[in-house]
C-alpha positions as CSV (number, residue, x, y, z in Angstrom):
1,M,0.0,0.0,0.0
2,R,2.8,2.4,0.9
3,S,4.6,1.7,-2.4
4,T,1.3,2.5,-4.4
5,K,0.9,5.8,-2.5
6,F,4.5,6.6,-3.1
7,M,4.1,5.9,-6.9
8,T,0.9,8.0,-7.0
9,T,2.7,11.0,-5.3
10,G,5.7,10.6,-7.5
11,L,3.6,10.5,-10.7
12,Y,2.0,13.9,-9.7
13,G,5.4,15.3,-8.9
14,L,6.7,14.2,-12.4
15,I,3.7,15.7,-14.1
16,L,4.3,19.0,-12.2
17,F,7.9,19.0,-12.9
18,G,7.3,18.5,-16.6
19,C,4.9,21.5,-16.6
20,V,7.3,23.8,-14.9
21,A,10.4,22.5,-16.8
22,G,8.7,23.0,-20.1
23,A,7.9,26.6,-19.2
24,L,11.3,27.6,-17.8
25,P,13.1,27.9,-21.2
26,A,10.7,30.5,-22.3
27,M,11.2,32.4,-19.0
28,A,14.9,32.3,-19.5
29,Q,14.8,34.1,-22.8
30,E,15.2,37.9,-22.8
31,A,12.3,39.4,-21.0
32,A,10.0,41.9,-22.3
33,P,9.8,45.3,-20.5
34,P,8.2,45.0,-17.2
35,Q,4.4,45.4,-16.8
36,T,2.7,47.9,-14.8
37,A,0.7,45.4,-12.8
38,P,2.0,41.9,-13.7
39,D,0.0,40.2,-10.9
40,A,-3.3,41.5,-12.1
41,A,-2.7,40.9,-15.7
42,A,-4.2,38.0,-17.7
43,K,-6.5,37.0,-15.0
44,P,-10.0,37.3,-16.6
45,D,-12.0,37.5,-13.4
46,E,-9.5,39.7,-11.6
47,A,-8.9,42.8,-13.6
48,P,-9.2,45.1,-12.0
49,T,-9.3,43.7,-8.5
50,T,-10.5,45.9,-5.6
51,T,-11.5,45.3,-2.1
52,V,-14.6,45.6,0.0
53,T,-14.7,48.6,2.3
54,V,-17.0,50.4,4.5
55,E,-16.9,53.4,2.1
56,G,-19.3,51.7,-0.3
57,K,-16.7,51.2,-3.1
58,K,-17.3,48.7,-5.8
59,A,-16.8,45.2,-4.6
60,Q,-15.0,43.1,-7.2
61,N,-13.7,40.0,-5.5
62,K,-11.4,37.4,-7.0
63,I,-12.8,34.2,-8.3
64,D,-11.9,32.2,-5.2
65,R,-12.1,34.7,-2.4
66,Q,-13.6,37.9,-0.8
67,V,-11.2,40.8,0.2
68,Y,-12.0,43.1,3.1
69,D,-9.9,46.3,3.6
70,N,-9.0,46.5,7.4
71,T,-7.4,49.9,7.1
72,K,-10.8,51.6,6.7
73,D,-11.9,50.7,10.3
74,I,-11.1,53.8,12.4
75,D,-10.1,51.6,15.4
76,S,-7.8,49.4,13.3
77,Q,-4.7,50.9,15.2
78,T,-6.2,50.2,18.6
79,G,-7.5,46.6,18.4
80,T,-6.1,43.2,18.0
81,A,-6.3,40.7,15.1
82,A,-9.3,39.1,16.8
83,D,-11.1,42.5,16.9
84,A,-10.3,42.9,13.2
85,L,-11.7,39.5,12.2
86,N,-14.9,40.3,14.2
87,K,-15.7,43.0,11.7
88,V,-15.4,40.7,8.7
89,P,-18.9,39.2,7.5
90,S,-19.5,35.6,8.6
91,V,-16.3,35.6,10.8
92,N,-16.6,35.4,14.6
93,V,-14.0,35.3,17.3
94,D,-15.3,34.5,20.7
95,P,-13.8,35.7,24.0
96,T,-11.6,32.7,24.2
97,G,-10.0,33.3,20.8
98,N,-11.9,30.5,19.0
99,V,-12.4,31.4,15.3
100,T,-15.5,30.3,13.3
101,L,-16.5,31.0,9.6
102,R,-20.2,30.6,9.1
103,G,-20.3,28.8,12.3
104,N,-17.6,26.3,11.5
105,S,-14.5,26.3,13.8
106,N,-12.4,24.1,11.5
107,V,-10.9,27.2,9.8
108,Q,-7.2,27.8,8.8
109,V,-5.7,31.2,9.4
110,Y,-2.8,32.0,7.2
111,V,-0.4,35.0,7.2
112,D,0.4,36.3,3.8
113,G,-0.8,33.3,2.0
114,K,1.1,30.6,4.0
115,P,0.6,28.6,7.2
116,S,2.2,30.1,10.3
117,V,3.3,28.3,13.4
118,M,1.7,31.2,15.4
119,M,-1.7,30.2,14.0
120,Q,-1.6,26.5,14.8
121,G,-3.5,24.6,17.5
122,D,-4.0,26.1,20.9
123,N,-1.4,28.8,20.0
124,R,-3.7,30.5,17.6
125,A,-6.1,32.0,20.2
126,G,-3.3,33.7,22.0
127,A,-1.7,35.1,18.9
128,L,-4.9,36.6,17.5
129,Q,-5.6,38.2,20.9
130,S,-2.2,39.8,21.2
131,M,-1.4,40.6,17.5
132,S,-2.0,44.2,16.5
133,S,-4.8,45.0,14.1
134,G,-2.7,47.8,12.8
135,D,-0.3,45.4,11.3
136,I,-3.1,44.0,9.0
137,D,-3.7,45.6,5.6
138,S,-6.5,43.3,4.4
139,I,-8.3,40.1,5.3
140,E,-9.1,37.5,2.6
141,V,-11.9,35.0,3.2
142,M,-12.0,31.8,1.1
143,T,-15.1,29.8,2.0
144,N,-14.3,27.5,-0.9
145,P,-10.4,27.6,-1.4
146,G,-9.1,26.5,-4.7
147,A,-6.5,23.8,-5.4
148,A,-3.6,26.4,-5.0
149,F,-4.3,26.3,-1.3
150,S,-4.0,23.5,1.2
151,S,-7.1,21.3,1.5
152,E,-6.9,21.5,5.3
153,G,-9.8,23.3,6.9
154,S,-13.4,22.2,6.0
155,G,-14.6,25.6,7.1
156,G,-12.3,27.5,4.7
157,I,-9.2,29.8,5.0
158,I,-8.8,33.3,6.4
159,N,-5.7,35.0,5.1
160,L,-4.2,38.0,7.0
161,V,-2.4,40.2,4.4
162,M,0.2,42.2,6.4
163,R,0.9,45.9,5.6
164,K,3.9,46.5,3.5
165,N,5.2,49.8,2.3
166,R,5.2,50.3,-1.5
167,K,5.6,54.1,-1.8
168,P,8.9,55.8,-2.7
169,G,10.6,57.7,0.0
170,T,10.6,57.4,3.8
171,S,7.5,56.9,5.8
172,G,6.5,55.7,9.2
173,A,3.9,56.1,12.0
174,I,3.6,56.1,15.8
175,N,0.4,54.9,17.5
176,A,-0.4,54.8,21.2
177,N,-3.6,53.8,23.0
178,I,-4.5,53.5,26.7
179,G,-7.7,52.3,28.5
180,D,-8.9,50.7,31.6
181,G,-6.2,48.0,32.3
182,R,-5.0,48.1,28.8
183,Y,-2.5,50.0,26.7
184,N,-0.6,49.4,23.4
185,A,1.9,51.3,21.3
186,S,3.6,50.8,18.0
187,L,6.5,52.4,16.0
188,N,7.3,51.5,12.4
189,G,9.1,53.0,9.4
190,A,10.3,52.1,5.9
191,R,12.6,53.4,3.3
192,N,11.8,52.7,-0.4
193,T,14.4,53.8,-2.9
194,G,12.9,51.9,-5.9
195,K,15.8,49.6,-5.9
196,Y,15.3,48.3,-2.4
197,T,12.9,48.7,0.5
198,I,13.8,48.4,4.2
199,S,11.2,48.3,6.8
200,G,10.7,47.5,10.5
201,G,8.4,47.8,13.3
202,L,8.0,47.4,17.1
203,N,4.8,46.8,19.0
204,I,3.9,46.5,22.7
205,R,0.6,45.6,24.3
206,H,-0.8,45.0,27.8
207,D,-4.2,43.6,28.5
208,D,-5.9,43.0,31.8
209,R,-8.5,40.2,31.3
210,P,-10.8,39.6,34.2
211,N,-13.5,37.1,33.8
212,R,-16.1,35.1,35.7
213,S,-17.2,31.4,35.1
214,G,-19.8,29.1,36.3
215,S,-21.2,25.6,35.5
216,V,-23.7,23.0,36.6
217,S,-23.0,19.3,35.6
218,Q,-25.5,16.5,36.2
219,N,-24.7,12.8,35.9
220,L,-28.0,11.5,34.7
221,V,-27.2,7.9,35.6
222,S,-26.3,8.5,39.1
223,D,-28.4,11.7,39.5
224,T,-25.5,13.4,41.2
225,T,-24.7,17.1,40.5
226,T,-21.6,19.3,40.6
227,E,-21.7,23.1,40.7
228,Q,-18.7,25.3,39.9
229,S,-18.1,29.0,40.2
230,G,-15.1,31.0,39.8
231,S,-13.4,34.2,38.9
232,A,-10.0,35.1,37.4
233,E,-7.7,38.1,37.0
234,G,-5.5,37.6,34.0
235,K,-2.8,39.8,32.5
236,M,-1.2,39.5,29.0
237,D,1.9,41.4,28.0
238,N,3.2,41.3,24.4
239,V,6.1,42.7,22.7
240,S,6.9,42.1,19.0
241,A,9.4,43.3,16.4
242,N,9.7,42.7,12.7
243,A,12.2,43.8,9.9
244,G,12.3,43.1,6.2
245,I,14.2,43.9,3.1
246,D,13.2,43.7,-0.6
247,Y,15.7,44.1,-3.3
248,N,15.1,44.4,-7.1
249,L,17.9,42.4,-8.9
250,G,16.7,43.7,-12.2
251,E,13.5,44.5,-14.2
252,N,12.2,41.0,-13.6
253,D,13.6,39.6,-10.5
254,S,13.4,40.6,-6.9
255,I,14.4,38.9,-3.6
256,G,13.3,39.5,-0.2
257,S,13.6,38.5,3.4
258,Q,11.6,39.1,6.5
259,V,12.2,38.2,10.2
260,A,9.6,38.6,13.0
261,W,9.7,37.9,16.7
262,S,7.1,38.1,19.5
263,R,7.0,37.3,23.1
264,R,3.8,36.8,25.2
265,E,3.8,36.8,29.1
266,M,0.8,35.4,30.8
267,D,0.0,36.0,34.5
268,N,-3.2,34.6,35.9
269,D,-4.8,34.3,39.3
270,S,-8.0,32.4,39.7
271,Q,-10.2,31.0,42.4
272,E,-12.9,28.3,41.8
273,T,-15.3,26.6,44.2
274,Y,-16.7,23.1,43.5
275,A,-19.7,21.6,45.4
276,N,-21.0,18.0,44.9
277,Y,-24.6,17.0,45.7
278,G,-26.1,13.4,45.8
279,A,-29.3,12.2,44.3
280,D,-31.3,13.5,47.3
281,G,-29.8,17.0,46.9
282,A,-27.6,16.6,50.0
283,Y,-24.2,18.3,50.0
284,Q,-21.5,15.6,49.7
285,G,-18.4,17.9,49.9
286,G,-16.3,19.9,47.7
287,Y,-13.2,22.1,47.6
288,T,-12.0,25.6,46.7
289,R,-9.1,25.6,44.1
290,T,-6.7,28.7,44.2
291,S,-4.2,28.9,41.4
292,H,-1.6,31.1,39.9
293,N,-0.5,30.6,36.3
294,T,2.5,32.2,34.7
295,G,4.3,31.5,31.4
296,P,6.1,33.1,28.4
297,R,5.6,32.1,24.8
298,D,8.2,33.1,22.2
299,D,7.4,33.1,18.4
300,F,9.9,33.5,15.7
301,S,9.6,33.4,12.0
302,F,12.0,33.9,9.0
303,D,11.1,34.2,5.3
304,L,13.2,34.2,2.2
305,N,11.6,34.6,-1.2
306,W,12.5,35.1,-4.9
307,N,10.1,36.5,-7.4
308,H,10.6,36.4,-11.2
309,T,8.4,38.1,-13.8
310,G,8.4,36.2,-17.2
311,K,8.3,37.3,-20.7
312,Q,4.5,37.3,-21.1
313,A,2.3,39.6,-19.3
314,G,1.1,37.9,-16.2
315,E,3.8,35.2,-16.1
316,S,5.5,34.8,-12.9
317,L,7.5,32.4,-10.8
318,K,7.6,32.7,-7.0
319,T,9.6,30.7,-4.6
320,D,9.2,30.9,-0.8
321,L,11.0,29.4,2.2
322,R,9.8,30.0,5.7
323,F,10.9,28.8,9.1
324,G,9.0,29.3,12.3
325,R,9.4,28.2,15.9
326,S,7.1,28.7,18.9
327,T,8.1,27.8,22.4
328,G,6.1,28.0,25.6
329,N,6.6,27.2,29.3
330,T,3.6,27.5,31.6
331,T,3.8,26.9,35.4
332,T,0.7,26.4,37.5
333,E,0.8,26.5,41.3
334,A,-2.4,25.5,43.0
335,V,-3.8,24.8,46.4
336,N,-7.0,22.8,46.9
337,S,-8.7,23.6,50.1
338,N,-11.0,20.6,50.8
339,S,-14.4,20.6,52.7
340,D,-13.0,18.1,55.2
341,G,-10.3,20.6,56.3
342,T,-7.4,19.1,54.4
343,T,-5.3,20.8,51.7
344,D,-3.5,19.6,48.6
345,N,-0.6,21.5,47.1
346,E,0.5,20.9,43.5
347,T,2.8,22.4,40.8
348,R,2.5,21.7,37.1
349,V,4.8,22.6,34.4
350,A,3.8,22.4,30.7
351,Q,6.4,22.9,28.0
352,S,5.8,23.0,24.3
353,D,8.1,23.4,21.3
354,F,6.6,23.8,17.8
355,H,8.8,23.9,14.7
356,N,7.3,24.6,11.3
357,A,9.0,24.9,7.8
358,V,7.2,25.6,4.5
359,F,8.9,25.5,1.1
360,S,6.8,26.4,-2.0
361,V,7.2,27.1,-5.7
362,D,4.3,28.7,-7.6
363,Y,4.3,29.3,-11.4
364,V,1.6,31.3,-13.3
365,R,1.5,31.4,-17.1
366,P,-1.1,32.7,-19.5
367,F,-2.0,30.9,-22.6
368,G,-3.9,33.4,-24.7
369,D,-6.9,34.4,-22.7
370,A,-6.5,31.3,-20.4
371,Q,-4.2,31.0,-17.4
372,M,-2.4,28.0,-15.8
373,T,-1.2,28.0,-12.2
374,T,0.9,25.2,-10.8
375,G,3.1,24.6,-7.9
376,I,4.4,22.5,-5.1
377,Q,4.4,23.0,-1.3
378,I,6.3,20.9,1.4
379,T,5.3,21.5,5.0
380,Q,7.1,20.1,8.0
381,D,5.8,20.2,11.5
382,N,7.8,19.0,14.5
383,N,6.0,19.4,17.8
384,S,6.8,18.2,21.3
385,F,5.0,18.5,24.6
386,H,6.6,17.9,28.1
387,N,4.3,17.8,31.3
388,F,5.8,17.6,34.8
389,A,4.0,17.8,38.2
390,T,4.7,17.5,41.9
391,G,2.0,16.9,44.6
392,K,-1.2,15.0,44.4
393,N,-1.5,13.0,41.2
394,A,2.0,13.9,40.1
395,A,2.5,10.5,38.4
396,L,-0.6,11.0,36.3
397,L,0.4,14.5,35.3
398,T,4.0,13.7,34.1
399,N,4.2,12.8,30.4
400,D,6.0,13.5,27.1
401,F,4.5,13.5,23.6
402,A,6.2,14.1,20.2
403,Y,4.5,14.8,16.8
404,D,6.4,14.8,13.4
405,Q,4.4,15.5,10.3
406,T,5.4,16.0,6.6
407,L,2.8,17.1,4.1
408,S,3.9,17.2,0.4
409,A,1.5,18.7,-2.1
410,A,1.3,19.4,-5.8
411,Y,-1.4,21.3,-7.6
412,I,-2.5,22.6,-11.0
413,T,-5.3,25.0,-12.0
414,W,-6.6,26.2,-15.3
415,Q,-8.7,29.4,-15.7
416,Q,-10.4,30.0,-19.0
417,P,-13.0,32.5,-20.3
418,I,-15.7,31.0,-22.4
419,G,-17.3,33.5,-24.6
420,E,-17.9,36.9,-23.3
421,K,-20.0,35.9,-20.3
422,W,-18.4,32.9,-18.6
423,T,-15.1,32.4,-16.8
424,V,-14.3,29.1,-15.4
425,Q,-11.4,27.6,-13.3
426,G,-10.7,23.9,-12.5
427,G,-8.0,22.6,-10.2
428,L,-6.6,19.5,-8.7
429,R,-4.4,19.1,-5.5
430,A,-2.7,16.0,-4.4
431,E,-1.4,15.8,-0.8
432,A,0.7,13.0,0.7
433,L,0.8,12.9,4.5
434,K,3.3,11.1,6.7
435,L,2.7,11.5,10.4
436,D,4.5,9.9,13.4
437,T,3.5,10.3,17.0
438,E,5.1,8.9,20.1
439,N,3.8,9.0,23.8
440,F,6.4,8.5,26.4
441,G,4.6,6.9,29.4
442,N,5.5,7.5,33.0
443,P,7.3,4.4,34.4
444,D,6.1,5.2,37.9
445,I,2.6,4.1,36.9
446,T,3.7,1.4,34.6
447,T,2.4,3.2,31.5
448,D,4.1,1.9,28.3
449,D,5.4,4.0,25.5
450,T,3.1,4.1,22.5
451,A,3.8,5.1,18.9
452,S,1.8,5.5,15.7
453,H,2.4,6.0,12.0
454,I,-0.1,7.4,9.5
455,D,0.7,7.5,5.8
456,Y,-1.9,8.4,3.1
457,T,-2.4,10.5,0.0
458,K,-5.6,12.5,-0.7
459,I,-6.8,14.0,-4.0
460,S,-8.8,17.3,-3.7
461,P,-10.5,18.8,-6.7
462,S,-12.0,22.3,-7.0
463,A,-14.0,24.2,-9.5
464,F,-15.2,27.8,-10.0
465,A,-17.4,29.6,-12.5
466,T,-18.6,33.1,-13.0
467,Y,-21.2,34.4,-15.4
468,A,-21.5,38.0,-16.1
469,L,-25.1,39.0,-16.5
470,N,-23.9,42.6,-17.3
471,D,-21.1,45.0,-16.3
472,S,-22.3,45.2,-12.7
473,T,-23.9,41.8,-12.0
474,K,-22.4,38.4,-11.8
475,L,-23.4,34.7,-10.8
476,R,-20.8,32.6,-9.1
477,L,-20.5,28.8,-8.7
478,S,-17.9,26.9,-6.7
479,Y,-16.9,23.5,-5.4
480,S,-14.0,22.2,-3.3
481,H,-13.2,19.0,-1.4
482,R,-11.7,19.9,2.0
483,L,-10.1,17.9,4.9
484,R,-9.8,18.3,8.6
485,R,-6.8,16.5,9.9
486,P,-6.4,16.0,13.7
487,Q,-4.2,18.5,15.5
488,A,-1.2,17.3,17.6
489,Q,-3.0,17.4,20.8
490,D,-6.0,15.7,19.4
491,L,-3.9,12.5,19.0
492,N,-2.2,12.6,22.3
493,P,-3.6,9.7,24.5
494,F,-2.2,11.2,27.7
495,R,-4.9,12.5,30.2
496,T,-4.5,16.1,31.1
497,Y,-6.0,17.1,34.4
498,R,-7.6,20.5,34.5
499,D,-8.7,20.0,38.0
500,E,-9.8,17.1,40.3
501,Q,-13.1,16.6,38.4
502,N,-12.2,17.6,34.8
503,V,-9.7,15.9,32.6
504,S,-9.1,15.8,28.8
505,Q,-7.5,13.2,26.6
506,G,-6.5,12.9,22.9
507,N,-7.5,10.1,20.6
508,P,-4.7,8.5,18.5
509,D,-7.4,6.6,16.4
510,L,-8.9,9.8,14.9
511,K,-9.5,9.7,11.1
512,P,-9.4,12.8,9.0
513,E,-12.7,14.6,8.3
514,E,-13.6,15.0,4.7
515,T,-16.1,17.6,3.3
516,D,-17.6,18.3,-0.1
517,S,-18.6,22.0,-0.2
518,F,-20.8,23.6,-2.8
519,E,-21.7,27.3,-3.2
520,A,-23.8,29.4,-5.6
521,G,-23.9,33.2,-5.5
522,Y,-25.3,36.4,-7.1
523,E,-23.5,39.7,-6.7
524,K,-24.6,43.2,-7.8
525,S,-22.6,46.5,-7.8
526,A,-24.7,49.7,-8.5
527,G,-22.6,52.9,-7.9
528,P,-22.0,53.3,-4.2
529,I,-23.9,50.2,-3.3
530,N,-23.0,46.5,-3.8
531,Y,-24.6,43.4,-2.4
532,Q,-24.2,39.6,-2.6
533,I,-26.4,36.6,-1.9
534,R,-24.9,33.2,-1.5
535,A,-26.3,29.7,-1.0
536,Y,-24.1,26.9,0.3
537,Y,-24.2,23.2,1.2
538,R,-21.7,21.0,2.9
539,K,-21.6,17.2,3.3
540,T,-19.0,15.9,5.9
541,D,-17.8,12.4,6.6
542,N,-16.0,11.3,9.8
543,E,-17.0,14.4,11.7
544,I,-14.6,15.2,14.5
545,T,-16.0,16.7,17.7
546,D,-15.7,16.7,21.4
547,Y,-17.0,13.8,23.4
548,S,-17.5,13.9,27.2
549,Y,-18.4,11.1,29.6
550,Y,-17.9,10.3,33.2
551,L,-15.2,7.9,34.3
552,P,-16.1,4.7,36.1
553,Q,-15.3,5.0,39.8
554,T,-14.8,2.3,42.5
555,D,-15.5,4.6,45.4
556,P,-19.2,5.8,45.4
557,D,-18.4,8.7,47.7
558,A,-15.6,10.1,45.5
559,P,-16.4,13.1,43.2
560,Q,-17.4,12.4,39.7
561,V,-14.6,13.0,37.1
562,L,-15.7,14.2,33.6
563,L,-13.4,13.2,30.7
564,T,-13.5,15.1,27.4
565,T,-11.9,13.7,24.3
566,K,-12.3,13.7,20.5
567,R,-14.2,11.2,18.4
568,N,-15.3,10.7,14.8
569,F,-19.0,10.9,15.3
570,G,-20.1,10.0,11.7
571,D,-21.7,12.3,9.1
572,S,-23.1,15.8,9.1
573,Q,-24.9,18.1,6.6
574,S,-25.1,21.8,6.7
575,G,-26.3,24.6,4.4
576,G,-27.6,28.0,4.3
577,L,-28.2,31.4,2.8
578,E,-25.9,34.3,3.3
579,G,-26.4,37.9,2.3
580,N,-24.1,41.0,2.3
581,F,-24.8,44.6,1.8
582,D,-22.2,47.4,1.6
583,G,-22.9,50.9,0.6
584,K,-23.9,54.5,1.3
585,L,-27.3,55.4,2.5
586,T,-26.6,59.0,2.3
587,Q,-23.6,61.1,1.5
588,K,-22.4,60.8,5.1
589,L,-23.9,57.5,6.4
590,S,-22.7,54.2,5.2
591,L,-24.0,50.8,6.1
592,R,-22.4,47.3,6.1
593,L,-24.8,44.5,6.7
594,N,-24.3,40.7,6.8
595,G,-26.8,37.9,7.5
596,N,-26.5,34.1,7.5
597,L,-29.4,31.7,7.9
598,A,-27.8,28.2,8.4
599,Y,-29.1,24.6,8.9
600,T,-27.1,21.9,10.5
601,K,-27.9,18.2,10.9
602,L,-25.8,15.6,12.6
603,D,-26.5,12.3,11.0
604,A,-24.7,10.1,13.4
605,A,-24.1,12.0,16.6
606,S,-23.5,9.9,19.7
607,Q,-26.1,10.2,22.5
608,T,-26.9,13.8,21.9
609,R,-30.5,15.0,22.1
610,D,-29.9,17.9,19.8
611,T,-29.1,16.7,16.2
612,E,-30.6,19.5,14.1
613,A,-30.5,23.3,14.4
614,T,-31.5,26.4,12.3
615,T,-29.3,29.4,13.2
616,L,-29.6,33.1,12.2
617,S,-26.3,35.1,12.6
618,G,-25.4,38.5,11.4
619,R,-23.4,41.7,11.7
620,I,-24.3,45.3,11.2
621,S,-22.0,48.3,11.0
622,F,-22.8,52.0,10.6
623,D,-20.2,54.6,9.4
624,Y,-21.1,58.2,9.9
625,K,-19.0,61.2,8.7
626,A,-20.2,64.2,10.8
627,T,-17.6,66.5,9.4
628,A,-14.5,66.3,7.3
629,Q,-12.5,65.6,10.5
630,D,-15.0,63.6,12.6
631,R,-16.1,60.1,12.0
632,F,-18.2,57.6,14.0
633,Q,-18.5,53.9,13.6
634,L,-20.9,51.5,15.4
635,S,-20.8,47.7,14.8
636,Y,-22.5,44.7,16.4
637,F,-22.4,41.0,15.6
638,A,-24.6,38.2,16.8
639,R,-23.8,34.5,16.5
640,G,-26.7,32.1,16.6
641,K,-26.9,28.6,18.1
642,Q,-24.1,26.2,17.1
643,L,-24.4,22.5,17.3
644,T,-21.6,20.3,18.8
645,G,-21.4,16.6,19.0
646,Q,-23.2,16.4,22.4
647,G,-25.1,19.7,22.6
648,Y,-24.6,23.3,21.4
649,N,-23.1,26.6,22.0
650,A,-25.7,29.2,22.9
651,P,-26.1,32.5,20.9
652,F,-23.5,35.1,21.5
653,G,-23.0,38.8,20.5
654,M,-20.8,41.8,21.1
655,G,-20.5,45.4,19.8
656,N,-18.0,48.1,19.3
657,L,-18.2,51.9,19.1
658,S,-15.5,54.1,17.8
659,Y,-14.9,57.8,17.1
660,R,-12.0,59.4,15.1
661,H,-11.0,63.1,15.0
662,Q,-8.4,64.2,12.4
663,V,-6.5,66.8,14.3
664,T,-4.0,67.5,11.5
665,P,-3.3,65.6,8.2
666,K,-0.7,63.7,10.2
667,A,-2.3,63.3,13.6
668,A,-5.6,61.7,14.6
669,L,-7.4,61.1,17.9
670,V,-9.3,57.8,18.3
671,V,-11.7,56.7,21.1
672,T,-13.1,53.2,21.2
673,V,-15.6,51.6,23.5
674,Q,-15.4,47.8,23.3
675,D,-18.6,45.8,24.3
676,P,-20.6,49.0,24.9
677,F,-23.8,46.9,25.6
678,R,-22.0,44.5,28.0
679,T,-23.0,41.3,26.1
680,A,-19.6,39.5,26.0
681,K,-21.0,36.4,27.6
682,F,-21.3,32.9,26.2
683,K,-22.6,29.5,27.3
684,T,-22.1,25.9,26.3
685,I,-24.7,23.2,26.8
686,V,-24.0,19.4,26.9
687,D,-27.3,17.3,26.6
688,T,-27.0,13.6,26.2
689,D,-28.5,10.5,27.8
690,T,-25.9,10.4,30.5
691,I,-24.8,14.1,31.0
692,Y,-26.5,17.5,31.2
693,S,-24.4,20.5,31.9
694,E,-24.4,24.2,31.3
695,S,-21.2,26.2,31.6
696,S,-20.9,30.0,31.1
697,R,-18.2,32.6,31.0
698,S,-18.3,36.3,30.9
699,L,-15.5,38.8,30.4
700,Q,-14.7,42.3,31.5
701,G,-17.6,44.7,30.6
702,Q,-17.0,47.9,28.7
703,V,-13.4,48.9,27.9
704,I,-12.8,52.5,26.7
705,M,-9.5,53.1,24.7
706,V,-8.2,56.5,23.9
707,G,-5.4,56.6,21.2
708,L,-3.3,59.0,19.1
709,S,-2.0,58.1,15.7
710,Y,0.8,60.2,14.1
711,T,2.2,59.7,10.6
712,L,6.0,60.3,10.1
713,G,7.5,61.6,6.9
714,G,5.3,63.3,4.3
715,A,1.6,63.7,4.9
716,S,-0.5,60.7,4.1
717,S,-1.9,60.6,0.6
718,N,-4.6,58.1,1.5
719,K,-7.9,60.0,1.6
720,D,-11.4,58.6,1.4
721,G,-14.0,59.5,-1.1
722,D,-14.9,62.8,0.3
723,G,-11.4,64.0,1.1
724,Q,-11.1,62.9,4.8
725,W,-7.7,61.6,5.8
726,N,-7.9,58.0,6.9
727,G,-4.5,57.9,8.6
728,R,-3.3,54.7,6.8
729,R,0.2,53.9,7.5
730,G,2.8,52.1,5.3
731,P,4.9,49.2,6.7
732,G,4.6,46.8,9.6
733,G,3.5,43.3,10.3
734,W,4.7,39.9,11.3
735,G,4.9,38.1,8.0
736,G,6.7,38.0,4.7
737,P,5.5,39.4,1.4
738,P,2.2,38.6,-0.2
739,G,2.7,35.5,-2.3
740,G,2.6,31.8,-2.0
741,G,0.2,30.8,-4.8
742,P,-1.9,33.0,-6.9
743,M,-3.0,35.8,-4.6
């Protein structure tokens, strides 16, 4: 079987190599004069390509994605990447940093078109909540990504395009914001001589994050109940720096390199009280857990790239090599004060080390009105986890887990206009996975070492079509085959103890989740107003979701212990209707509106009472320009009920209010009120034949931020439609250059 898969992968590689090798001689010939916009040329559905903004500008999206301009939000310099994503239609980030797209949490987040170690697994939530929104130029949403992108992520891909200076001369900006328990500041600059560009930036951020939590869990078999309530005072400090250089070797070649570093420091104090009750409602005991968590996490990335413009307009060859590393070391010191007067002391140390390397080659060549895109990508992930503990249950809390994965991919797409109305694109992607895991058991509890090896090849097709009804109206159709591969921790069989009554465990037998995704859309642009309507349907096999159950116990008086793991529940179906409106209602008032009516059905969910749900979610944003110098924005999003494998996440919503005053063409004052309606609360329900539980969490209420943005160098030339300065800055960001496939 392995030899067959190897031959299949090798065959695709030879086909790809033949395509590229056949094109290279033509590229090596004397190149024609450089094109004004080589990336935009020869793409039938992408000329010209603009972005969706709150200013009501014409919304022409690329054939496989929607593009949203982050710089038009007046609080983009104040917030985090999570705040920026919460302004994008159909994208939600909850208070814990969990990202969903149309209610699907299996979403990949890229940085400049490539995977990033900072956006993997449990590390992603912290990165999004500490990364500055001011470093993001635009956000690309691919609900049905094409073959040029990884098939990972059944929910789609969200690409953060980082800001990069392209204007001649010297530029820069200073931003500073302060609020209740929070502050951030950034300094960045760039020098563009035409031959080379040097840029760099420095960001600092401090967040106080108090929250309250509570839960009630009932074992329906024994009719016992556990109640929990708690509060926490958390602090997060982040400092990041980036630098880059791009150099033009000639008219057709350029090289570039970027380096970025970030350090997050976490300090959290919490107190939780647990009470256990028997079937008769009598109190059976409990405890109060007081804990202190500290820990740094360091992220580092390096990117080296070479871009070549070919002889034909629109012909290009891009190579990109990226390295990333993320290391963390979290220490927890806890005291459990039991109801019988005894106390338990414990210390836990959790260390993680993630390594990521991505090498890609992408070649684009037009053939008349058609265009071929082909390339390869090799991604290497090497992750390790070390857990150590002292005190009660120390042996159970000590463990090592290693994860080594290589994903080799080759793809080809062909885009072709048919007549004057149709543009179609077909693509095929082959991905070969090799995954090795090893769990080092603790000899003190006679746990054996375990290892696993997974090796398979998957083929993922994609197809897109647009039909131009007229110059301002289009129909869009798309299909893609998507995957969801288990994350490293999802496969770790080691039990992780959160507290005495809640543990988690991975499942080394998880299979990849596979999804077939279909979409059809209608979009209209009429002057300052544009809108889109999309219908979509997804069929998923081997659905991966959380699964909780009570562990068997020999002592009937001992507290119940709830274990949460991952399982393949079976199949699911989902679909819906989504609408977007973006435009000016009056000369001063703009509206951006998004709504999504979705239906989900779990065909083979285990034990859950809730297998079907219809959900309405949406977002509304008003932008009002009172004067040439004063501007207001009010936005609110609401996420409807979301099914899980054993229950659902209750509806959740949150708002944001911002005001900007342009003091001078270089300086602006920004005031932001986060969560003005105090609705940052969310609840999770588990409802099965054996368990019923409700858990809730609420964050700090209203947070008011006051900031100052100052542009260095020449006055900004970025004005909006009526002449108001928007204060957009040039360089900055964490990532390398845009690229890595047809962007």
